[in-house]
C-alpha positions in Angstrom: -17.9 -30.4 38.5 -19.2 -26.8 38.1 -17.5 -24.4 40.5 -20.2 -21.9 40.3 -22.8 -24.5 41.4 -21.0 -25.4 44.6 -20.9 -23.5 47.9 -22.7 -20.5 49.2 -23.9 -18.0 46.5 -22.5 -15.1 48.6 -19.0 -16.6 48.6 -19.1 -17.6 44.9 -16.7 -15.4 42.9 -18.3 -16.4 39.6 -21.8 -15.1 40.4 -23.3 -12.3 38.4 -23.2 -8.9 40.2 -26.2 -6.7 39.7 -25.1 -3.0 39.8 -28.7 -1.9 40.7 -30.0 -2.3 44.2 -32.9 -4.7 44.7 -36.3 -3.1 44.0 -34.9 -0.3 41.8 -37.3 0.6 38.9 -36.0 -0.2 35.4 -36.6 2.6 32.9 -36.3 1.9 29.3 -34.3 4.5 27.3 -35.1 4.9 23.7 -32.4 4.0 21.2 -30.9 7.0 19.3 -32.2 7.4 15.7 -30.0 5.7 13.1 -29.5 7.3 9.7 -30.2 4.7 7.0 -29.2 5.3 3.4 -30.0 3.2 0.4 -27.4 2.3 -2.2 -29.2 4.6 -4.6 -29.0 7.5 -2.3 -25.3 7.0 -1.8 -24.7 6.7 -5.5 -26.7 9.8 -6.3 -24.8 11.7 -3.6 -21.4 10.9 -5.1 -20.6 13.2 -8.0 -18.9 11.8 -11.1 -15.2 12.5 -11.3 -13.9 14.0 -14.6 -10.7 13.1 -16.3 -9.3 16.6 -15.5 -9.9 16.0 -11.8 -8.1 12.7 -12.0 -5.1 14.3 -13.8 -5.0 17.1 -11.2 -5.1 14.5 -8.4 -2.2 12.7 -10.0 -0.2 15.9 -10.3 -0.9 16.6 -6.6 0.3 13.2 -5.6 3.4 13.6 -7.7 4.2 17.0 -6.0 3.6 15.4 -2.6 5.8 12.5 -3.3 8.6 14.7 -4.6 8.6 16.7 -1.3 9.1 13.4 0.4 12.2 12.8 -1.9 11.4 9.2 -2.7 11.5 8.4 -6.4 7.8 7.5 -7.0 6.0 9.0 -10.0 2.3 8.4 -10.6 0.8 8.8 -14.2 -2.2 7.7 -16.2 -1.4 5.7 -19.3 -2.7 7.5 -22.4 -3.9 4.4 -24.2 -5.4 2.3 -21.5 -6.3 5.1 -19.0 -4.8 2.9 -16.3 -2.7 4.3 -13.4 1.0 3.7 -13.7 3.6 3.9 -10.9 7.2 4.4 -11.7 10.1 4.1 -9.3 12.9 6.5 -10.4 16.5 6.9 -9.2 16.5 10.5 -8.0 20.2 11.1 -8.8 20.3 9.7 -12.3 16.5 10.0 -13.1 16.8 6.4 -14.4 13.7 4.3 -14.4 14.1 1.5 -11.9 10.7 -0.1 -12.1 7.3 0.5 -13.6 4.0 -1.0 -12.4 2.4 -2.2 -14.7 5.4 -2.7 -16.9 5.6 -1.1 -20.4 5.3 -4.7 -21.9 2.1 -5.3 -20.0 0.6 -1.9 -21.1 1.5 -2.8 -24.7 -0.1 -6.3 -24.4 -3.2 -4.7 -23.0 -3.3 -2.1 -25.9 -2.9 -5.0 -28.5 -5.6 -7.0 -26.8 -7.9 -4.0 -26.9 -7.2 -3.6 -30.6 -7.9 -7.3 -31.4 -11.1 -7.2 -29.4 -12.2 -4.2 -31.3 -11.5 -5.9 -34.6 -13.4 -9.0 -33.5 -16.4 -6.9 -32.5 -16.4 -5.0 -35.8 -16.2 -8.2 -37.8 -19.1 -9.8 -35.9 -21.3 -6.7 -36.3 
C-alpha cells in the first residue's frame, strides 16, 4: 500500500511542496555560456616541455624533498629517459630501494638494443 496515496493531501508528509505561491509567473532564466574547447585547441595550448625543463623540475623536487628530510631522490635514467625514485638512508647515504630497480633498467636497455638490431636487420 502506498502511504502517499492514502489520506488527505494536506496531511500527507510525502507530498511535494511548491515554494512558489499559486498563480506566480514563471520566468525562464538563460543558462550561463559554457566554454567548449576541442581536443586540438587544448593540445595546441599546451607547450612542449624540453628535457632541460624536466631536469630542472627533477632538481626542484629533490630540493623540496631534502627540506622535508625524508630520503627520497628523483632522477631521470640517462639511457631510458625514465624517471627513477631512490629511497636513501639519510645517515649512511646507503641506497635502500630504487624504483625501477637497476636490474629492470638494465633489462630495458638490453631489450631496446635487441629491438634496434632487429629493426636494422629487417631494413
